[in-house]
KOLGU-670022 format. One line per field, with one value per atom (N, C-alpha, C): residue number from 1; residue in three letters; x, y, z. Coordinates in Angstrom, 2 decimals, padded with zeros to 5 digits. Each point is the difference from the previous one (the first is absolute). Example, Ala and Ser with C-alpha at 12.3 -4.5 7.8 and 13.67 -1.06 7.14 Angstrom:
seq: (1|1|1|2|2|2)
type: (ALA|ALA|ALA|SER|SER|SER)
px: (013.19|-000.89|000.90|-000.35|000.82|-000.77)
py: (-005.69|001.19|001.20|001.05|001.19|001.09)
pz: (007.80|000.00|000.00|-000.72|000.06|000.73)
***
This chain:
seq: (1|1|1|2|2|2|3|3|3|4|4|4|5|5|5|6|6|6|7|7|7|8|8|8|9|9|9|10|10|10|11|11|11|12|12|12|13|13|13|14|14|14|15|15|15|16|16|16|17|17|17|18|18|18|19|19|19|20|20|20|21|21|21|22|22|22|23|23|23|24|24|24|25|25|25|26|26|26|27|27|27|28|28|28|29|29|29|30|30|30|31|31|31|32|32|32|33|33|33|34|34|34|35|35|35|36|36|36|37|37|37|38|38|38|39|39|39|40|40|40|41|41|41|42|42|42|43|43|43|44|44|44|45|45|45|46|46|46|47|47|47|48|48|48|49|49|49|50|50|50|51|51|51|52|52|52|53|53|53|54|54|54|55|55|55|56|56|56|57|57|57|58|58|58|59|59|59|60|60|60|61|61|61|62|62|62|63|63|63|64|64|64|65|65|65)
type: (UNK|UNK|UNK|UNK|UNK|UNK|UNK|UNK|UNK|UNK|UNK|UNK|UNK|UNK|UNK|UNK|UNK|UNK|UNK|UNK|UNK|UNK|UNK|UNK|UNK|UNK|UNK|UNK|UNK|UNK|UNK|UNK|UNK|UNK|UNK|UNK|UNK|UNK|UNK|UNK|UNK|UNK|UNK|UNK|UNK|UNK|UNK|UNK|UNK|UNK|UNK|UNK|UNK|UNK|UNK|UNK|UNK|UNK|UNK|UNK|UNK|UNK|UNK|UNK|UNK|UNK|UNK|UNK|UNK|UNK|UNK|UNK|UNK|UNK|UNK|UNK|UNK|UNK|UNK|UNK|UNK|UNK|UNK|UNK|UNK|UNK|UNK|UNK|UNK|UNK|UNK|UNK|UNK|UNK|UNK|UNK|UNK|UNK|UNK|UNK|UNK|UNK|UNK|UNK|UNK|UNK|UNK|UNK|UNK|UNK|UNK|UNK|UNK|UNK|UNK|UNK|UNK|UNK|UNK|UNK|UNK|UNK|UNK|UNK|UNK|UNK|UNK|UNK|UNK|UNK|UNK|UNK|UNK|UNK|UNK|UNK|UNK|UNK|UNK|UNK|UNK|UNK|UNK|UNK|UNK|UNK|UNK|UNK|UNK|UNK|UNK|UNK|UNK|UNK|UNK|UNK|UNK|UNK|UNK|UNK|UNK|UNK|UNK|UNK|UNK|UNK|UNK|UNK|UNK|UNK|UNK|UNK|UNK|UNK|UNK|UNK|UNK|UNK|UNK|UNK|UNK|UNK|UNK|UNK|UNK|UNK|UNK|UNK|UNK|UNK|UNK|UNK|UNK|UNK|UNK)
px: (105.95|-000.84|000.16|-001.11|000.02|000.39|000.75|000.38|-001.19|-000.14|-001.06|000.63|-000.72|000.57|-000.22|000.73|-000.09|-001.42|-000.75|-001.36|-000.89|000.11|-000.78|000.42|001.29|000.51|-000.59|000.01|-000.54|-001.49|-000.72|-001.43|-000.24|000.80|-000.14|000.35|001.01|000.38|-001.14|-000.63|-001.12|-001.17|-000.28|-001.08|000.30|001.23|000.36|000.04|000.51|000.07|-001.39|-000.98|-001.35|-000.63|000.58|-000.51|000.55|001.00|000.63|-000.95|-000.12|-000.82|000.96|000.00|000.92|-000.58|000.85|-000.50|-000.49|-000.94|-000.49|001.03|-000.21|000.92|000.01|-001.18|-000.09|000.73|-000.12|000.72|001.50|000.45|001.43|000.53|-000.74|000.41|000.03|-001.04|-000.06|001.16|000.29|001.11|001.33|000.19|001.25|000.18|-001.08|000.07|000.34|-000.62|000.29|001.46|000.51|001.41|000.91|-000.32|000.82|-000.02|-001.17|-000.11|000.81|-000.14|000.74|001.51|000.40|001.42|000.55|-000.76|000.42|000.11|-001.02|000.03|001.17|000.24|001.11|001.35|000.10|001.25|000.28|-001.05|000.17|000.34|-000.65|000.29|001.46|000.47|001.38|001.01|-000.38|000.87|000.15|-001.11|000.05|000.82|-000.20|000.74|001.49|000.33|001.40|000.64|-000.75|000.52|000.27|-000.92|000.19|001.21|000.11|001.16|001.30|-000.03|001.19|000.40|-000.96|000.28|000.59|-000.56|000.49|001.45|000.28|001.34|000.99|-000.37|000.90|000.25|-001.02|000.17|000.95|-000.16|000.86|001.44|000.18|001.35|000.71|-000.75|000.63|000.32|-000.41|000.29|001.50|000.52|001.41|000.10|001.00|000.17|000.85)
py: (106.57|-001.02|000.06|000.02|000.11|-001.31|000.09|-001.20|-000.44|-001.32|-000.53|-000.83|-000.13|-000.77|-001.50|-000.85|-001.45|-000.56|000.53|-000.49|000.25|001.19|000.34|-000.88|-000.25|-000.86|-001.40|-000.58|-001.34|-000.02|001.03|000.08|000.02|000.77|000.07|-001.34|-000.67|-001.31|-000.99|-000.01|-000.90|000.29|001.27|000.38|-000.50|000.23|-000.42|-001.51|-000.70|-001.46|-000.64|000.69|-000.55|000.08|000.82|000.13|-001.08|-000.73|-001.02|-001.18|-000.46|-001.18|-001.17|-000.91|-001.13|-001.08|-000.71|-001.08|-001.18|-000.72|-001.20|-001.11|-001.08|-001.14|-000.57|-000.09|-000.54|000.90|001.31|000.92|-000.14|-000.17|-000.15|-001.29|-001.08|-001.29|000.08|000.60|000.12|000.84|001.09|000.86|-000.73|-000.75|-000.75|-001.04|-000.68|-001.00|000.66|001.15|000.70|000.47|000.47|000.42|-001.20|-001.14|-001.19|-000.44|000.04|-000.38|000.95|001.31|000.97|-000.14|-000.26|-000.18|-001.20|-001.08|-001.21|000.25|000.66|000.29|000.91|001.02|000.90|-000.71|-000.87|-000.74|-000.89|-000.65|-000.85|000.84|001.14|000.89|000.44|000.48|000.48|-001.13|-001.20|-001.16|-000.24|000.07|-000.18|001.06|001.26|001.10|-000.15|-000.34|-000.17|-001.16|-001.07|-001.16|000.37|000.74|000.41|000.92|001.00|000.90|-000.77|-000.95|-000.81|-000.77|-000.57|-000.76|000.92|001.21|000.95|000.41|000.32|000.43|-001.15|-001.20|-001.14|-000.28|000.16|-000.20|001.04|001.24|001.05|-000.17|-000.43|-000.17|-001.21|-000.99|-001.21|000.10|001.10|000.18|000.22|-000.60|000.20|001.00|000.84|001.06|-000.49)
pz: (158.75|000.58|001.52|000.68|001.46|000.64|001.09|000.75|000.84|000.14|000.85|001.10|001.10|001.10|-000.25|000.71|-000.22|000.19|000.95|000.22|-001.21|-000.58|-001.19|-001.17|-000.13|-001.07|000.11|001.20|000.21|-000.33|000.37|-000.29|-001.51|-000.72|-001.45|-000.66|000.53|-000.54|000.19|001.17|000.25|-000.95|-000.22|-000.92|-001.41|-000.45|-001.36|-000.13|001.01|-000.09|000.04|000.58|-000.01|-001.39|-000.89|-001.37|-000.93|000.44|-000.83|-000.17|-001.25|-000.28|-000.19|000.95|-000.05|-000.89|-000.75|-000.86|000.83|-000.59|000.67|-000.14|000.74|-000.09|-001.42|-000.62|-001.37|-001.00|000.15|-000.89|000.17|001.22|000.27|-000.62|000.15|-000.57|-001.53|-000.59|-001.45|-000.53|000.67|-000.42|000.12|001.07|000.19|-001.09|-000.38|-001.07|-001.33|-000.28|-001.25|-000.05|001.12|000.06|-000.26|000.60|-000.21|-001.46|-000.64|-001.41|-000.88|000.23|-000.80|000.23|001.24|000.30|-000.76|-000.04|-000.70|-001.51|-000.57|-001.43|-000.37|000.80|-000.30|000.17|001.00|000.18|-001.21|-000.50|-001.19|-001.24|-000.13|-001.13|000.02|001.15|000.08|-000.12|000.44|-000.22|-001.51|-000.72|-001.45|-000.69|000.36|-000.61|000.31|001.22|000.39|-000.77|-000.18|-000.74|-001.45|-000.62|-001.40|-000.12|000.89|-000.05|000.25|000.91|000.27|-001.25|-000.69|-001.22|-001.07|-000.14|-001.00|000.32|001.25|000.39|-000.20|000.41|-000.18|-001.48|-000.83|-001.44|-000.59|000.41|-000.51|000.48|001.24|000.52|-000.59|-000.44|-000.51|-001.51|-000.63|-001.43|-000.20|-001.04|-000.31|-001.14|000.10|-001.01|-001.14)
***
C-alpha cells in the first residue's frame, strides 16, 4: 500500500465524511428511548433470573443431610 501525504489524507477524510448520513433529531430521540426501554426490560429480566438462582442456591445450601 502506497504512503500518502497528510494533505491527501485530510482530503480523503473530508470526502468520506461528506458521504455520512447523520440521523435526524427525531431519529436520535426515538433510538434513545428504545435503548432505555430495552435496558429497563433486560435489567428486570436479569433481576428475576438472579432472584430465582439465589433462591435455588439458598434452598440447596439450607438442606440438611
